[in-house]
LOLUM-939504 format. One record per atom (N, C-alpha, C): residue number from 1; residue in one letter; chain; y, x, z. Coordinates in pm, whole numbers, plus 50000, padded with zeros to 5 digits. Layout:
REM residues N
 num residuo cadena     v     u     w
 NUM       A      A     Y     X     Z
...
//
This chain:
REM residues 54
 num residuo cadena     v     u     w
   1       X      A 22015 76997 44916
   1       X      A 21911 77039 44827
   1       X      A 21938 76990 44684
   2       X      A 21987 76868 44672
   2       X      A 22021 76815 44540
   2       X      A 22133 76895 44476
   3       X      A 22232 76936 44556
   3       X      A 22343 77016 44505
   3       X      A 22292 77149 44452
   4       X      A 22199 77212 44522
   4       X      A 22142 77339 44478
   4       X      A 22064 77321 44347
   5       X      A 21988 77215 44337
   5       X      A 21911 77192 44214
   5       X      A 22004 77165 44096
   6       X      A 22113 77092 44116
   6       X      A 22209 77066 44008
   6       X      A 22280 77196 43969
   7       X      A 22315 77278 44067
   7       X      A 22378 77407 44039
   7       X      A 22285 77497 43959
   8       X      A 22159 77503 43998
   8       X      A 22063 77584 43925
   8       X      A 22040 77529 43784
   9       X      A 22043 77397 43768
   9       X      A 22029 77338 43636
   9       X      A 22146 77375 43547
  10       X      A 22267 77370 43601
  10       X      A 22387 77407 43524
  10       X      A 22383 77555 43487
  11       X      A 22342 77640 43579
  11       X      A 22331 77783 43551
  11       X      A 22226 77807 43442
  12       X      A 22115 77735 43448
  12       X      A 22010 77750 43348
  12       X      A 22058 77705 43210
  13       X      A 22133 77595 43205
  13       X      A 22185 77547 43077
  13       X      A 22284 77646 43018
  14       X      A 22373 77699 43099
  14       X      A 22471 77797 43051
  14       X      A 22401 77923 43004
  15       X      A 22301 77969 43077
  15       X      A 22227 78089 43037
  15       X      A 22153 78065 42907
  16       X      A 22096 77947 42889
  16       X      A 22024 77916 42765
  16       X      A 22119 77912 42647
  17       X      A 22236 77850 42666
  17       X      A 22332 77842 42556
  17       X      A 22382 77982 42519
  18       X      A 22414 78062 42615
  18       X      A 22463 78197 42586
  18       X      A 22353 78285 42529
  19       X      A 22234 78273 42583
  19       X      A 22124 78358 42538
  19       X      A 22078 78323 42398
  20       X      A 22056 78196 42371
  20       X      A 22009 78156 42239
  20       X      A 22120 78164 42136
  21       X      A 22242 78152 42179
  21       X      A 22353 78165 42085
  21       X      A 22362 78305 42029
  22       X      A 22346 78404 42114
  22       X      A 22347 78543 42068
  22       X      A 22228 78574 41980
  23       X      A 22114 78520 42016
  23       X      A 21994 78540 41937
  23       X      A 22007 78474 41801
  24       X      A 22065 78357 41795
  24       X      A 22084 78287 41667
  24       X      A 22182 78364 41579
  25       X      A 22287 78417 41637
  25       X      A 22382 78496 41560
  25       X      A 22321 78622 41503
  26       X      A 22240 78689 41584
  26       X      A 22173 78810 41537
  26       X      A 22072 78778 41428
  27       X      A 21999 78669 41444
  27       X      A 21902 78630 41342
  27       X      A 21971 78593 41212
  28       X      A 22085 78526 41220
  28       X      A 22159 78491 41099
  28       X      A 22212 78616 41030
  29       X      A 22258 78711 41107
  29       X      A 22306 78837 41050
  29       X      A 22195 78914 40981
  30       X      A 22079 78919 41045
  30       X      A 21965 78987 40983
  30       X      A 21918 78914 40859
  31       X      A 21918 78782 40861
  31       X      A 21878 78705 40744
  31       X      A 21973 78730 40627
  32       X      A 22100 78742 40656
  32       X      A 22198 78769 40551
  32       X      A 22174 78906 40489
  33       X      A 22147 79006 40572
  33       X      A 22120 79141 40522
  33       X      A 21995 79142 40436
  34       X      A 21889 79078 40484
  34       X      A 21764 79073 40407
  34       X      A 21784 78999 40276
  35       X      A 21864 78894 40275
  35       X      A 21891 78819 40152
  35       X      A 21962 78908 40050
  36       X      A 22062 78985 40095
  36       X      A 22133 79072 40002
  36       X      A 22043 79182 39949
  37       X      A 21956 79236 40033
  37       X      A 21860 79336 39987
  37       X      A 21768 79275 39882
  38       X      A 21723 79152 39903
  38       X      A 21639 79084 39805
  38       X      A 21711 79067 39673
  39       X      A 21837 79026 39675
  39       X      A 21913 79006 39552
  39       X      A 21926 79137 39476
  40       X      A 21955 79247 39546
  40       X      A 21969 79377 39480
  40       X      A 21837 79420 39417
  41       X      A 21727 79407 39491
  41       X      A 21597 79445 39436
  41       X      A 21557 79356 39319
  42       X      A 21590 79228 39324
  42       X      A 21559 79137 39215
  42       X      A 21633 79177 39088
  43       X      A 21762 79207 39102
  43       X      A 21841 79246 38985
  43       X      A 21790 79379 38930
  44       X      A 21756 79473 39017
  44       X      A 21702 79601 38971
  44       X      A 21569 79583 38900
  45       X      A 21486 79494 38951
  45       X      A 21358 79471 38884
  45       X      A 21376 79404 38749
  46       X      A 21479 79322 38734
  46       X      A 21507 79263 38603
  46       X      A 21557 79369 38504
  47       X      A 21638 79460 38553
  47       X      A 21695 79562 38464
  47       X      A 21594 79672 38432
  48       X      A 21522 79721 38531
  48       X      A 21435 79836 38514
  48       X      A 21288 79801 38532
  49       X      A 21255 79676 38508
  49       X      A 21118 79632 38526
  49       X      A 21025 79690 38420
  50       X      A 20907 79636 38411
  50       X      A 20811 79686 38312
  50       X      A 20862 79657 38172
  51       X      A 20873 79764 38098
  51       X      A 20914 79753 37959
  51       X      A 20797 79795 37873
  52       X      A 20785 79738 37756
  52       X      A 20674 79780 37670
  52       X      A 20691 79925 37625
  53       X      A 20580 79998 37629
  53       X      A 20586 80140 37586
  53       X      A 20589 80148 37435
  54       X      A 20670 80238 37386
  54       X      A 20683 80252 37241
  54       X      A 20601 80370 37193
//
């Protein structure tokens, strides 16, 4: 019974590392994309933002 519980613990640890590792990579990729979109919109708002009407 102890051997089974240790085996299940090892399987759970491996599944957690693989599962959360993929999730962390995807979240980092999405964060990078959102950051670049923010930078582009910020620069565009600086260039074409509200200008005084003449």
